[in-house]
DSSP file (Angstrom, degrees, kcal/mol; ACC not computed):
  #  RESIDUE AA STRUCTURE BP1 BP2  ACC     N-H-->O    O-->H-N    N-H-->O    O-->H-N    TCO  KAPPA ALPHA  PHI   PSI    X-CA   Y-CA   Z-CA
    1    1 A M              0   0    0      0, 0.0     2,-0.3     0, 0.0    63,-0.2   0.000 360.0 360.0 360.0 128.4  -71.6  -28.4   13.4
    2    2 A S  E     -A   63   0A   0     61,-2.0    61,-2.9     2,-0.0     2,-0.4  -0.996 360.0-130.9-161.8 161.1  -70.5  -26.7   10.2
    3    3 A F  E     -A   62   0A   0     -2,-0.3     2,-0.3    59,-0.2    59,-0.2  -0.874  21.7-174.3-110.9 149.0  -70.6  -26.6    6.5
    4    4 A R  E     -A   61   0A   0     57,-1.7    57,-2.8    -2,-0.4     2,-0.6  -0.994  29.5-117.8-139.2 149.0  -67.7  -26.4    4.1
    5    5 A T  E     -A   60   0A   0     -2,-0.3    55,-0.2    55,-0.2     2,-0.0  -0.752  42.2-122.5 -81.5 124.4  -67.4  -26.0    0.4
    6    6 A A        -     0   0    0     53,-3.1    53,-0.3    -2,-0.6     2,-0.2  -0.324  27.6-169.7 -71.6 148.2  -65.6  -29.0   -0.9
    7    7 A S    >   -     0   0    0     51,-0.1     3,-2.1    -2,-0.0     4,-0.2  -0.689  47.5 -83.7-120.7-179.8  -62.5  -28.9   -2.9
    8    8 A I  G >  S+     0   0    0      1,-0.3     3,-1.7    -2,-0.2    -2,-0.1   0.848 127.5  62.9 -55.2 -35.0  -60.6  -31.6   -4.8
    9    9 A K  G 3  S+     0   0    0      1,-0.3    -1,-0.3     2,-0.1     4,-0.2   0.678  96.1  60.7 -67.1 -15.3  -59.0  -32.6   -1.5
   10   10 A D  G <> S+     0   0    0     -3,-2.1     4,-2.2     1,-0.2     3,-0.4   0.440  72.9  99.4 -89.4  -0.5  -62.4  -33.5   -0.1
   11   11 A I  H <> S+     0   0    0     -3,-1.7     4,-2.9    -4,-0.2     5,-0.2   0.909  80.3  52.8 -54.8 -45.2  -63.1  -36.1   -2.8
   12   12 A P  H  > S+     0   0    0      0, 0.0     4,-2.3     0, 0.0    -1,-0.2   0.877 108.9  50.6 -60.0 -34.3  -62.2  -39.0   -0.4
   13   13 A A  H  > S+     0   0    0     -3,-0.4     4,-2.0    -4,-0.2    -2,-0.2   0.913 111.7  46.8 -67.5 -42.3  -64.6  -37.6    2.2
   14   14 A I  H  X S+     0   0    0     -4,-2.2     4,-2.9     1,-0.2     5,-0.2   0.927 113.2  49.6 -63.4 -44.9  -67.4  -37.5   -0.4
   15   15 A Q  H  X S+     0   0    0     -4,-2.9     4,-2.4    -5,-0.2    -2,-0.2   0.896 108.5  52.8 -62.2 -40.6  -66.6  -41.0   -1.6
   16   16 A A  H  X S+     0   0    0     -4,-2.3     4,-0.6    -5,-0.2    -1,-0.2   0.909 113.6  42.7 -63.0 -42.3  -66.6  -42.3    1.9
   17   17 A M  H >X S+     0   0    0     -4,-2.0     4,-3.2     1,-0.2     3,-1.0   0.925 114.3  50.9 -68.7 -43.8  -70.1  -40.9    2.6
   18   18 A A  H 3X S+     0   0    0     -4,-2.9     4,-1.8     1,-0.3    -2,-0.2   0.863 100.8  62.8 -62.4 -36.3  -71.4  -42.0   -0.8
   19   19 A K  H 3< S+     0   0    0     -4,-2.4    -1,-0.3    -5,-0.2    -2,-0.2   0.781 117.6  29.2 -60.4 -27.0  -70.2  -45.5   -0.3
   20   20 A I  H <X S+     0   0    0     -3,-1.0     4,-1.3    -4,-0.6    -2,-0.2   0.861 125.6  41.3 -96.2 -50.5  -72.5  -45.8    2.7
   21   21 A A  H  X S+     0   0    0     -4,-3.2     4,-2.3     2,-0.2    -3,-0.2   0.889 109.9  53.9 -73.1 -41.8  -75.4  -43.5    1.8
   22   22 A F  H  X S+     0   0    0     -4,-1.8     4,-1.9    -5,-0.3    -1,-0.2   0.957 111.2  42.6 -64.1 -53.1  -75.9  -44.2   -1.9
   23   23 A P  H  > S+     0   0    0      0, 0.0     4,-0.9     0, 0.0    -1,-0.2   0.881 114.3  53.2 -61.7 -35.0  -76.3  -48.0   -1.7
   24   24 A D  H  < S+     0   0    0     -4,-1.3     3,-0.4     1,-0.2     4,-0.3   0.908 109.0  49.4 -64.0 -40.7  -78.6  -47.6    1.4
   25   25 A T  H  < S+     0   0    0     -4,-2.3     3,-0.3     1,-0.2   105,-0.2   0.884 121.6  32.6 -63.7 -39.8  -80.8  -45.2   -0.4
   26   26 A Y  H >X S+     0   0    0     -4,-1.9     4,-2.4     1,-0.2     3,-1.9   0.333  82.3 108.5-104.5   6.2  -81.2  -47.4   -3.5
   27   27 A K  T 3< S+     0   0    0     -4,-0.9    -1,-0.2    -3,-0.4    -2,-0.1   0.798  90.1  36.9 -58.1 -30.7  -81.1  -50.9   -2.0
   28   28 A D  T 34 S+     0   0    0     -3,-0.3    -1,-0.3    -4,-0.3    -2,-0.1   0.327 120.9  47.7-101.1   7.0  -84.8  -51.5   -2.6
   29   29 A I  T <4 S+     0   0    0     -3,-1.9     2,-0.3     1,-0.3    -2,-0.2   0.768 111.7  25.7-116.1 -42.6  -85.0  -49.7   -5.9
   30   30 A I  S  < S-     0   0    0     -4,-2.4    -1,-0.3     1,-0.1   126,-0.0  -0.814  83.4 -95.6-125.3 164.3  -82.1  -50.8   -8.2
   31   31 A T     >  -     0   0    0     -2,-0.3     4,-2.4     1,-0.1     5,-0.2  -0.354  34.7-113.4 -73.8 157.5  -80.0  -54.0   -8.5
   32   32 A P  H  > S+     0   0    0      0, 0.0     4,-2.5     0, 0.0     5,-0.2   0.855 119.1  56.0 -57.5 -33.8  -76.6  -54.2   -6.8
   33   33 A E  H  > S+     0   0    0      2,-0.2     4,-2.2     1,-0.2     5,-0.1   0.911 108.2  45.9 -66.5 -42.3  -75.0  -54.2  -10.2
   34   34 A Q  H  > S+     0   0    0      2,-0.2     4,-2.8     1,-0.2     5,-0.2   0.897 111.2  53.6 -66.7 -38.9  -76.7  -51.0  -11.2
   35   35 A C  H  X S+     0   0    0     -4,-2.4     4,-2.8     2,-0.2    -2,-0.2   0.939 109.5  47.5 -60.4 -46.8  -75.7  -49.4   -7.9
   36   36 A D  H  X S+     0   0    0     -4,-2.5     4,-2.2     2,-0.2    -1,-0.2   0.919 112.4  50.0 -59.8 -43.8  -72.0  -50.4   -8.5
   37   37 A Y  H  X S+     0   0    0     -4,-2.2     4,-2.5     1,-0.2    -2,-0.2   0.929 113.4  45.3 -60.1 -46.6  -72.2  -49.0  -12.0
   38   38 A M  H  X S+     0   0    0     -4,-2.8     4,-2.8     2,-0.2     5,-0.4   0.876 109.0  55.7 -68.4 -37.5  -73.7  -45.7  -10.8
   39   39 A M  H  X S+     0   0    0     -4,-2.8     4,-2.8    -5,-0.2     5,-0.2   0.936 112.5  42.6 -59.6 -45.3  -71.3  -45.4   -7.9
   40   40 A D  H  X S+     0   0    0     -4,-2.2     4,-1.1     1,-0.2     7,-0.3   0.912 114.9  51.0 -66.2 -41.4  -68.4  -45.6  -10.4
   41   41 A M  H  < S+     0   0    0     -4,-2.5    -2,-0.2    -5,-0.2    -1,-0.2   0.885 126.1  23.0 -63.3 -40.0  -70.1  -43.3  -12.9
   42   42 A M  H  < S+     0   0    0     -4,-2.8    -2,-0.2    -5,-0.1    -1,-0.2   0.717 130.0  35.7-102.1 -24.1  -70.9  -40.6  -10.3
   43   43 A Y  H  < S+     0   0    0     -4,-2.8    -3,-0.2    -5,-0.4    -2,-0.1   0.338  76.5 118.5-122.9   7.1  -68.3  -41.0   -7.5
   44   44 A S  S  X S-     0   0    0     -4,-1.1     4,-2.8    -5,-0.2     5,-0.3  -0.355  76.6-111.7 -64.9 158.4  -65.0  -42.2   -9.1
   45   45 A T  H  > S+     0   0    0      1,-0.2     4,-2.3     2,-0.2     5,-0.2   0.906 119.7  50.9 -58.8 -41.5  -62.2  -39.7   -8.5
   46   46 A A  H  > S+     0   0    0      2,-0.2     4,-2.2     1,-0.2    -1,-0.2   0.915 111.7  47.4 -63.5 -42.2  -62.2  -38.9  -12.2
   47   47 A S  H  > S+     0   0    0     -7,-0.3     4,-2.8     2,-0.2    -2,-0.2   0.939 113.6  46.0 -66.3 -47.1  -65.9  -38.2  -12.2
   48   48 A L  H  X S+     0   0    0     -4,-2.8     4,-2.3     2,-0.2     5,-0.2   0.887 112.1  51.9 -64.1 -37.9  -65.9  -36.0   -9.1
   49   49 A T  H  X S+     0   0    0     -4,-2.3     4,-3.0    -5,-0.3     5,-0.4   0.933 111.8  46.5 -62.6 -45.1  -62.9  -34.1  -10.3
   50   50 A K  H  X>S+     0   0    0     -4,-2.2     4,-2.6     2,-0.2     5,-2.0   0.918 110.5  53.2 -63.0 -43.9  -64.7  -33.4  -13.6
   51   51 A Q  H  <5S+     0   0    0     -4,-2.8     6,-2.5     3,-0.2     5,-0.2   0.926 117.3  37.6 -56.3 -45.7  -67.9  -32.4  -11.8
   52   52 A M  H  <5S+     0   0    0     -4,-2.3    -2,-0.2     4,-0.2    -1,-0.2   0.896 126.2  33.9 -75.8 -41.2  -66.0  -29.9   -9.7
   53   53 A K  H  <5S+     0   0    0     -4,-3.0    -3,-0.2    -5,-0.2    -2,-0.2   0.830 134.7  14.7 -87.9 -33.1  -63.5  -28.6  -12.3
   54   54 A E  T  <5S+     0   0    0     -4,-2.6    -3,-0.2    -5,-0.4    -2,-0.1   0.759 122.5  49.4-113.3 -34.3  -65.5  -28.7  -15.5
   55   55 A D  S   <S-     0   0    0     -5,-2.0    -3,-0.2    -4,-0.1    -4,-0.1   0.471  99.0-118.5 -96.1  -2.0  -69.2  -29.1  -14.9
   56   56 A G        +     0   0    0     -6,-0.3     2,-0.3     1,-0.2    -4,-0.2   0.675  54.0 158.1  78.7  17.4  -69.7  -26.4  -12.3
   57   57 A H        -     0   0    0     -6,-2.5     2,-0.5    -7,-0.2    -1,-0.2  -0.577  24.5-161.4 -75.4 135.8  -70.8  -28.6   -9.4
   58   58 A T  E     - B   0  75A   0     17,-2.6    17,-2.2    -2,-0.3     2,-0.4  -0.985   5.8-156.9-115.0 124.3  -70.4  -27.2   -5.9
   59   59 A Y  E     - B   0  74A   0     -2,-0.5   -53,-3.1   -53,-0.3     2,-0.5  -0.858   3.5-163.2-101.3 134.4  -70.4  -29.7   -3.0
   60   60 A L  E     -AB   5  73A   0     13,-3.1    13,-2.0    -2,-0.4     2,-0.4  -0.981  10.1-158.2-115.7 125.3  -71.3  -28.6    0.5
   61   61 A I  E     -AB   4  72A   0    -57,-2.8   -57,-1.7    -2,-0.5     2,-0.5  -0.872   5.2-146.2-109.5 134.9  -70.3  -31.0    3.2
   62   62 A Y  E     -AB   3  71A   0      9,-2.9     8,-2.5    -2,-0.4     9,-1.1  -0.878  11.8-165.6-102.7 128.5  -71.9  -31.1    6.7
   63   63 A T  E     -AB   2  69A   0    -61,-2.9   -61,-2.0    -2,-0.5     6,-0.2  -0.940  13.8-137.3-113.5 132.1  -69.7  -32.0    9.6
   64   64 A D    >   -     0   0    0      4,-2.9     3,-1.9    -2,-0.4    -1,-0.0  -0.089  36.6 -85.2 -81.2-176.3  -71.2  -32.9   13.0
   65   65 A E  T 3  S+     0   0    0      1,-0.3    -1,-0.1     2,-0.1    -2,-0.0   0.768 127.8  55.1 -61.9 -28.0  -70.2  -31.9   16.5
   66   66 A Q  T 3  S-     0   0    0      2,-0.1    -1,-0.3     1,-0.0     3,-0.1   0.428 121.0-106.0 -86.0   1.4  -67.7  -34.7   16.7
   67   67 A G  S <  S+     0   0    0     -3,-1.9     2,-0.4     1,-0.3    -2,-0.1   0.627  74.8 139.8  84.8  13.9  -66.0  -33.6   13.5
   68   68 A K        -     0   0    0      2,-0.0    -4,-2.9     1,-0.0     2,-0.5  -0.778  56.3-125.1 -94.6 132.5  -67.4  -36.4   11.4
   69   69 A D  E     +B   63   0A   0     -2,-0.4    -6,-0.2    -6,-0.2     3,-0.1  -0.653  39.9 164.1 -73.1 121.5  -68.6  -35.7    7.8
   70   70 A V  E     +     0   0A   0     -8,-2.5    21,-2.9    -2,-0.5     2,-0.3   0.464  52.9   9.4-123.6  -4.8  -72.2  -37.0    7.8
   71   71 A G  E     -BC  62  90A   0     -9,-1.1    -9,-2.9    19,-0.2     2,-0.3  -0.987  52.0-166.2-168.7 162.4  -73.9  -35.5    4.7
   72   72 A Y  E     -BC  61  89A   0     17,-2.3    17,-2.5    -2,-0.3     2,-0.3  -0.990   3.8-165.7-153.5 157.1  -73.4  -33.6    1.5
   73   73 A V  E     -BC  60  88A   0    -13,-2.0   -13,-3.1    -2,-0.3     2,-0.4  -0.987   9.5-158.5-139.7 145.9  -75.3  -31.7   -1.1
   74   74 A S  E     -BC  59  87A   0     13,-2.6    12,-1.7    -2,-0.3    13,-1.1  -0.990   4.9-168.0-130.1 143.4  -74.2  -30.6   -4.6
   75   75 A V  E     -BC  58  85A   0    -17,-2.2   -17,-2.6    -2,-0.4    10,-0.2  -0.924   2.8-169.2-125.8 150.0  -75.6  -27.9   -6.8
   76   76 A Q  E     - C   0  84A   0      8,-2.2     8,-2.9    -2,-0.3     2,-0.2  -0.914  20.4-134.6-142.8 111.8  -75.0  -27.1  -10.4
   77   77 A P  E     - C   0  83A   0      0, 0.0     6,-0.3     0, 0.0     3,-0.1  -0.464  18.5-174.5 -62.6 133.5  -76.1  -23.9  -12.2
   78   78 A L        -     0   0    0      4,-3.1     2,-0.3     1,-0.3     5,-0.2   0.346  62.2 -41.1-110.8   3.3  -77.6  -24.9  -15.6
   79   79 A G  S    S-     0   0    0      3,-0.7    -1,-0.3     1,-0.1     3,-0.2  -0.969  86.9 -51.1 161.1-166.3  -78.2  -21.4  -16.9
   80   80 A D  S    S+     0   0    0     -2,-0.3    37,-0.2     1,-0.2    -1,-0.1   0.772 132.0  24.1 -70.0 -25.6  -79.4  -18.0  -15.7
   81   81 A D  S    S+     0   0    0      1,-0.1    39,-2.3    38,-0.1     2,-0.4   0.328 110.5  66.5-129.5  10.3  -82.6  -19.3  -14.1
   82   82 A V  E     - d   0 120A   0     37,-0.2    -4,-3.1    -3,-0.2    -3,-0.7  -0.995  47.0-178.7-136.2 131.6  -82.2  -23.0  -13.2
   83   83 A V  E     -Cd  77 121A   0     37,-2.4    39,-2.3    -2,-0.4     2,-0.5  -0.997  20.6-141.8-124.0 129.6  -79.9  -24.6  -10.7
   84   84 A E  E     -Cd  76 122A   0     -8,-2.9    -8,-2.2    -2,-0.4     2,-1.1  -0.795   6.0-143.1 -96.2 129.4  -80.0  -28.4  -10.3
   85   85 A L  E     -C   75   0A   0     37,-3.3    39,-0.5    -2,-0.5   -10,-0.2  -0.792  27.2-178.9 -82.4 101.7  -79.7  -29.9   -6.9
   86   86 A Q  E     +     0   0A   0    -12,-1.7     2,-0.3    -2,-1.1    -1,-0.2   0.917  56.3   3.5 -76.9 -45.0  -77.6  -32.8   -8.1
   87   87 A K  E     +C   74   0A   0    -13,-1.1   -13,-2.6    -3,-0.2     2,-0.3  -0.999  50.7 174.1-146.1 142.8  -77.1  -34.8   -4.9
   88   88 A I  E     +C   73   0A   0     -2,-0.3     2,-0.4   -15,-0.2   -15,-0.2  -0.851  19.6 160.8-150.0 114.5  -78.2  -34.7   -1.3
   89   89 A Y  E     -C   72   0A   0    -17,-2.5   -17,-2.3    -2,-0.3     2,-0.4  -0.993  20.6-167.8-140.3 141.9  -77.3  -37.5    1.0
   90   90 A V  E     -C   71   0A   0     -2,-0.4   -19,-0.2   -19,-0.2     5,-0.1  -0.981  41.0 -99.5-124.1 138.9  -77.1  -38.1    4.8
   91   91 A L    >   -     0   0    0    -21,-2.9     3,-2.2    -2,-0.4     4,-0.5  -0.308  36.9-118.2 -55.9 140.4  -75.5  -41.1    6.3
   92   92 A P  G >  S+     0   0    0      0, 0.0     3,-1.2     0, 0.0    -1,-0.1   0.841 112.1  54.1 -54.4 -39.4  -78.2  -43.6    7.3
   93   93 A D  G 3  S+     0   0    0      1,-0.2    -2,-0.1     3,-0.0   -23,-0.0   0.554 109.8  49.7 -75.4  -4.3  -77.4  -43.5   11.0
   94   94 A C  G X  S+     0   0    0     -3,-2.2     3,-0.7   -24,-0.1     5,-0.4   0.378  86.9 111.2-109.3  -0.1  -77.8  -39.7   11.0
   95   95 A Q  T <   +     0   0    0     -3,-1.2    -4,-0.0    -4,-0.5     0, 0.0  -0.358  63.0  41.4 -75.3 156.4  -81.1  -39.6    9.2
   96   96 A G  T 3  S+     0   0    0     -2,-0.1    -1,-0.2     1,-0.0    -3,-0.0   0.576  89.2  93.1  86.3  10.4  -84.3  -38.5   11.0
   97   97 A H  S <  S-     0   0    0     -3,-0.7    -2,-0.1     0, 0.0    -3,-0.0   0.179 106.2 -95.3-119.8  15.3  -82.6  -35.7   12.8
   98   98 A G  S  > S+     0   0    0      3,-0.0     4,-2.0     4,-0.0     5,-0.1   0.523  88.7 123.3  87.1   5.3  -83.3  -32.8   10.4
   99   99 A L  H  > S+     0   0    0     -5,-0.4     4,-2.8     2,-0.2     5,-0.2   0.864  71.1  55.4 -70.8 -34.4  -80.0  -33.0    8.6
  100  100 A G  H  > S+     0   0    0      2,-0.2     4,-2.6     1,-0.2    -1,-0.2   0.927 110.2  46.1 -61.1 -44.1  -81.6  -33.5    5.2
  101  101 A K  H  > S+     0   0    0      2,-0.2     4,-2.8     1,-0.2    -2,-0.2   0.896 111.4  52.6 -64.7 -39.8  -83.6  -30.3    5.7
  102  102 A L  H  X S+     0   0    0     -4,-2.0     4,-2.1     2,-0.2    -2,-0.2   0.918 111.2  46.4 -61.2 -44.3  -80.4  -28.5    6.9
  103  103 A L  H  X S+     0   0    0     -4,-2.8     4,-2.2     2,-0.2    -2,-0.2   0.920 112.6  50.2 -63.4 -44.5  -78.6  -29.6    3.8
  104  104 A F  H  X S+     0   0    0     -4,-2.6     4,-2.2     1,-0.2    -2,-0.2   0.937 111.5  47.9 -59.5 -47.4  -81.5  -28.6    1.6
  105  105 A N  H  X S+     0   0    0     -4,-2.8     4,-2.4     1,-0.2    -1,-0.2   0.859 109.4  53.3 -64.1 -35.7  -81.7  -25.1    3.2
  106  106 A E  H  X S+     0   0    0     -4,-2.1     4,-2.4     2,-0.2    -1,-0.2   0.894 108.6  50.4 -65.7 -38.8  -77.9  -24.7    2.9
  107  107 A A  H  X S+     0   0    0     -4,-2.2     4,-2.7     2,-0.2    -2,-0.2   0.913 109.9  49.8 -63.8 -41.9  -78.2  -25.4   -0.9
  108  108 A I  H  X S+     0   0    0     -4,-2.2     4,-2.6     2,-0.2    -2,-0.2   0.909 110.0  50.9 -63.3 -41.8  -81.0  -22.8   -1.1
  109  109 A T  H  X S+     0   0    0     -4,-2.4     4,-1.9     2,-0.2    -2,-0.2   0.928 110.9  48.7 -59.6 -45.3  -78.8  -20.3    0.7
  110  110 A W  H  X S+     0   0    0     -4,-2.4     4,-2.0     1,-0.2    -2,-0.2   0.926 111.2  50.4 -60.3 -45.2  -76.0  -21.0   -1.8
  111  111 A I  H  X S+     0   0    0     -4,-2.7     4,-2.1     1,-0.2    -2,-0.2   0.918 109.2  50.3 -61.4 -44.3  -78.3  -20.7   -4.7
  112  112 A K  H  < S+     0   0    0     -4,-2.6    -1,-0.2     1,-0.2    -2,-0.2   0.851 112.0  48.6 -63.4 -34.1  -79.7  -17.3   -3.5
  113  113 A Q  H  < S+     0   0    0     -4,-1.9    -1,-0.2    -5,-0.2    -2,-0.2   0.836 120.4  35.5 -73.1 -32.9  -76.1  -16.0   -3.1
  114  114 A H  H  < S+     0   0    0     -4,-2.0    -2,-0.2     1,-0.2    -1,-0.2   0.578 122.4  43.0-100.4 -11.4  -75.0  -17.2   -6.5
  115  115 A C     <  +     0   0    0     -4,-2.1    -1,-0.2    -5,-0.2     4,-0.1  -0.712  63.9 175.3-132.3  81.0  -78.2  -16.5   -8.4
  116  116 A P        +     0   0    0      0, 0.0    -1,-0.1     0, 0.0    -4,-0.1   0.649  61.1  72.8 -68.5 -13.9  -79.5  -13.1   -7.2
  117  117 A T  S    S-     0   0    0    -37,-0.2    48,-0.1     1,-0.1    -2,-0.0  -0.618 105.1 -76.7 -94.9 160.5  -82.3  -13.1   -9.7
  118  118 A P        +     0   0    0      0, 0.0     2,-0.3     0, 0.0    48,-0.2  -0.260  66.3 156.9 -55.1 139.2  -85.4  -15.3   -9.4
  119  119 A C  E     - E   0 165A   0     46,-2.3    46,-3.7    -4,-0.1     2,-0.4  -0.883  37.1-112.4-150.8-179.8  -84.7  -18.8  -10.5
  120  120 A R  E     -dE  82 164A   0    -39,-2.3   -37,-2.4    -2,-0.3     2,-0.5  -0.984  15.1-146.6-125.4 137.0  -85.9  -22.4  -10.0
  121  121 A V  E     -dE  83 163A   0     42,-2.7    42,-2.0    -2,-0.4     2,-0.3  -0.876  24.0-174.3 -96.9 133.2  -84.1  -25.2   -8.3
  122  122 A E  E     -dE  84 162A   0    -39,-2.3   -37,-3.3    -2,-0.5     2,-0.3  -0.904   7.4-179.4-124.9 154.4  -84.8  -28.6   -9.8
  123  123 A L  E     - E   0 161A   0     38,-1.9    38,-2.9    -2,-0.3     2,-0.5  -0.992  25.1-127.9-149.3 154.0  -83.8  -32.1   -8.9
  124  124 A H  E     + E   0 160A   0    -39,-0.5     2,-0.4    -2,-0.3    36,-0.2  -0.875  28.8 179.4 -97.7 131.6  -84.3  -35.6  -10.2
  125  125 A V  E     - E   0 159A   0     34,-2.5    34,-2.9    -2,-0.5    -2,-0.0  -0.997  34.9-109.3-133.7 131.4  -85.7  -38.1   -7.7
  126  126 A N  E >   - E   0 158A   0     -2,-0.4     3,-2.2    32,-0.2    32,-0.3  -0.308  27.8-125.3 -56.7 135.9  -86.4  -41.7   -8.4
  127  127 A R  T 3  S+     0   0    0     30,-3.1    -1,-0.2     1,-0.3    31,-0.1   0.700 110.8  45.2 -60.2 -18.8  -90.1  -42.3   -8.5
  128  128 A Y  T 3  S+     0   0    0     29,-0.3     2,-0.3     4,-0.0    -1,-0.3   0.318  84.9 116.8-106.8   6.7  -89.8  -45.1   -5.9
  129  129 A N    X   -     0   0    0     -3,-2.2     3,-1.9     1,-0.1     4,-0.2  -0.605  64.3-139.9 -79.2 131.1  -87.4  -43.2   -3.6
  130  130 A R  T >> S+     0   0    0     -2,-0.3     3,-0.8     1,-0.3     4,-0.6   0.683  97.3  75.8 -64.0 -16.0  -88.9  -42.5   -0.1
  131  131 A A  H 3> S+     0   0    0      1,-0.2     4,-2.3     2,-0.2    -1,-0.3   0.643  71.1  86.4 -69.5 -13.6  -87.3  -39.1   -0.3
  132  132 A L  H <> S+     0   0    0     -3,-1.9     4,-2.0     1,-0.2    -1,-0.2   0.912  90.5  45.9 -51.8 -46.2  -90.0  -38.0   -2.7
  133  133 A H  H <> S+     0   0    0     -3,-0.8     4,-2.3    -4,-0.2    -1,-0.2   0.833 107.6  58.3 -69.2 -32.4  -92.3  -37.1    0.3
  134  134 A F  H  X S+     0   0    0     -4,-0.6     4,-1.3     2,-0.2    -2,-0.2   0.936 108.5  45.4 -59.9 -47.8  -89.4  -35.3    2.0
  135  135 A Y  H  <>S+     0   0    0     -4,-2.3     5,-2.3     1,-0.2    -2,-0.2   0.887 111.6  51.6 -66.9 -38.4  -89.0  -33.0   -1.1
  136  136 A E  H ><5S+     0   0    0     -4,-2.0     3,-1.6    -5,-0.2    -1,-0.2   0.903 106.6  54.6 -63.3 -39.5  -92.7  -32.4   -1.3
  137  137 A H  H 3<5S+     0   0    0     -4,-2.3    -1,-0.2     1,-0.3    -2,-0.2   0.814 104.1  56.0 -61.8 -30.3  -92.7  -31.4    2.4
  138  138 A L  T 3<5S-     0   0    0     -4,-1.3    -1,-0.3    -3,-0.2    -2,-0.2   0.417 128.8 -97.1 -83.7   1.9  -90.0  -28.9    1.6
  139  139 A G  T < 5S+     0   0    0     -3,-1.6    -3,-0.2     1,-0.3    -2,-0.1   0.431  78.0 138.0 101.3  -0.2  -92.3  -27.2   -1.0
  140  140 A M      < -     0   0    0     -5,-2.3     2,-0.3    23,-0.1    -1,-0.3  -0.457  34.8-157.7 -77.0 153.2  -91.0  -28.9   -4.2
  141  141 A R  E     -F  162   0A   0     21,-2.2    21,-2.4    -2,-0.1     2,-0.3  -0.944  25.4 -99.5-130.5 153.3  -93.5  -30.0   -6.7
  142  142 A K  E     +F  161   0A   0     -2,-0.3    19,-0.2    19,-0.2     3,-0.1  -0.559  37.2 174.2 -70.8 126.9  -93.4  -32.6   -9.5
  143  143 A L  E     -     0   0A   0     17,-3.3     2,-0.3     1,-0.4    18,-0.2   0.787  61.8 -33.4 -99.7 -40.2  -92.8  -30.8  -12.8
  144  144 A R  E     -F  160   0A   0     16,-1.4    16,-3.1     2,-0.0    -1,-0.4  -0.946  55.3-128.6-166.5 176.4  -92.4  -33.8  -15.1
  145  145 A Q  E     +F  159   0A   0     -2,-0.3     2,-0.3    14,-0.3    14,-0.2  -0.959  23.2 170.4-139.2 160.3  -91.1  -37.4  -15.2
  146  146 A G  E     -F  158   0A   0     12,-2.5    12,-2.3    -2,-0.3     2,-0.6  -0.992  34.0-124.7-163.2 161.4  -88.8  -39.3  -17.4
  147  147 A D  E     -F  157   0A   0     -2,-0.3     2,-0.5    10,-0.2    10,-0.2  -0.970  34.7-159.7-113.1 115.5  -86.9  -42.6  -17.9
  148  148 A Y  E     -F  156   0A   0      8,-3.1     8,-2.3    -2,-0.6     2,-0.6  -0.862  14.3-136.7-110.5 122.1  -83.2  -41.7  -18.5
  149  149 A D  E     +F  155   0A   0     -2,-0.5     6,-0.2     6,-0.2     3,-0.1  -0.628  22.8 177.9 -73.1 116.8  -80.7  -44.1  -20.1
  150  150 A I  E     -     0   0A   0      4,-2.4     5,-0.2    -2,-0.6    -1,-0.1   0.297  48.8 -99.3-105.3   8.8  -77.6  -43.9  -18.0
  151  151 A G  E >  S+F  154   0A   0      3,-0.7     3,-2.2     1,-0.0    -1,-0.3  -0.133  97.4  67.0  99.2 164.1  -75.7  -46.4  -20.0
  152  152 A N  T 3  S-     0   0    0      1,-0.3     3,-0.1    -3,-0.1  -115,-0.0   0.712 127.7 -62.4  58.9  23.6  -74.9  -50.1  -19.7
  153  153 A G  T 3  S+     0   0    0      1,-0.3     2,-0.3     0, 0.0    -1,-0.3   0.562 106.1 128.1  81.9   8.9  -78.6  -51.0  -20.1
  154  154 A Y  E <   - F   0 151A   0     -3,-2.2    -4,-2.4  -120,-0.1    -3,-0.7  -0.727  37.3-167.9-103.0 148.9  -79.6  -49.1  -17.0
  155  155 A F  E     - F   0 149A   0     -2,-0.3     2,-0.5    -6,-0.2    -6,-0.2  -0.953  16.7-142.0-130.0 150.2  -82.3  -46.5  -16.6
  156  156 A M  E     - F   0 148A   0     -8,-2.3    -8,-3.1    -2,-0.3     2,-0.9  -0.968  12.9-153.6-108.1 130.4  -83.3  -44.0  -13.9
  157  157 A N  E     + F   0 147A   0     -2,-0.5   -30,-3.1   -10,-0.2   -29,-0.3  -0.843  34.8 170.0-106.0  94.3  -87.0  -43.6  -13.6
  158  158 A D  E     -EF 126 146A   0    -12,-2.3   -12,-2.5    -2,-0.9     2,-0.4  -0.715  40.9-142.8-117.0 154.1  -87.3  -40.1  -12.1
  159  159 A Y  E     -EF 125 145A   0    -34,-2.9   -34,-2.5    -2,-0.3     2,-0.6  -0.879  25.0-140.6 -94.9 143.3  -89.6  -37.3  -11.3
  160  160 A I  E     -EF 124 144A   0    -16,-3.1   -17,-3.3    -2,-0.4   -16,-1.4  -0.953  25.2-167.9-103.3 120.8  -88.1  -33.9  -11.9
  161  161 A M  E     -EF 123 142A   0    -38,-2.9   -38,-1.9    -2,-0.6     2,-0.3  -0.750   3.2-165.7-110.0 155.9  -89.2  -31.7   -9.1
  162  162 A G  E     -EF 122 141A   0    -21,-2.4   -21,-2.2    -2,-0.3     2,-0.3  -0.973  16.3-168.7-143.8 156.9  -88.9  -27.9   -8.8
  163  163 A L  E     -E  121   0A   0    -42,-2.0   -42,-2.7    -2,-0.3     2,-0.3  -0.964  24.0-133.0-143.9 124.5  -89.1  -25.0   -6.4
  164  164 A D  E     -E  120   0A   0     -2,-0.3     2,-0.5   -44,-0.2   -44,-0.2  -0.623  19.7-159.8 -79.9 136.0  -89.2  -21.4   -7.5
  165  165 A I  E      E  119   0A   0    -46,-3.7   -46,-2.3    -2,-0.3    -2,-0.0  -0.970 360.0 360.0-119.4 124.5  -86.8  -19.1   -5.6
  166  166 A A              0   0    0     -2,-0.5    -1,-0.1   -48,-0.2   -46,-0.1   0.446 360.0 360.0 -88.0 360.0  -87.4  -15.4   -5.5
């Protein structure tokens, strides 16, 4: 079991996990067409390269005992006092074993190392996503909500949740 900080060479590994985890997460929330649109928007090679090289995203990948990549989290500093937890996904067959909490805690550790002053971690979670309760259990609270136009006539209906980190 280990974490690694992803590099450009890890893009295929992120894409392979996202291809399974993302549609499974949203199958009861958005249409297959919106899912395809979002997958291309967020997980194309060009998009992931831009996220890593230009937008300041750091991906942390979790590998299990068998050497299989089973989850990832990405964080993006948005300023001196806010870091956004952009993505956190665990493969469906690995859920329910504490890996989501492990990924979340690894992201918090990364944030504390890279933001030594008090800050807040924020994330967007779809208002109908079952992960909402997972984040509340981890101490996050709803700060606000919004409907975000992501293009092509699609919207994300999210809560923005936050957790203060000392």
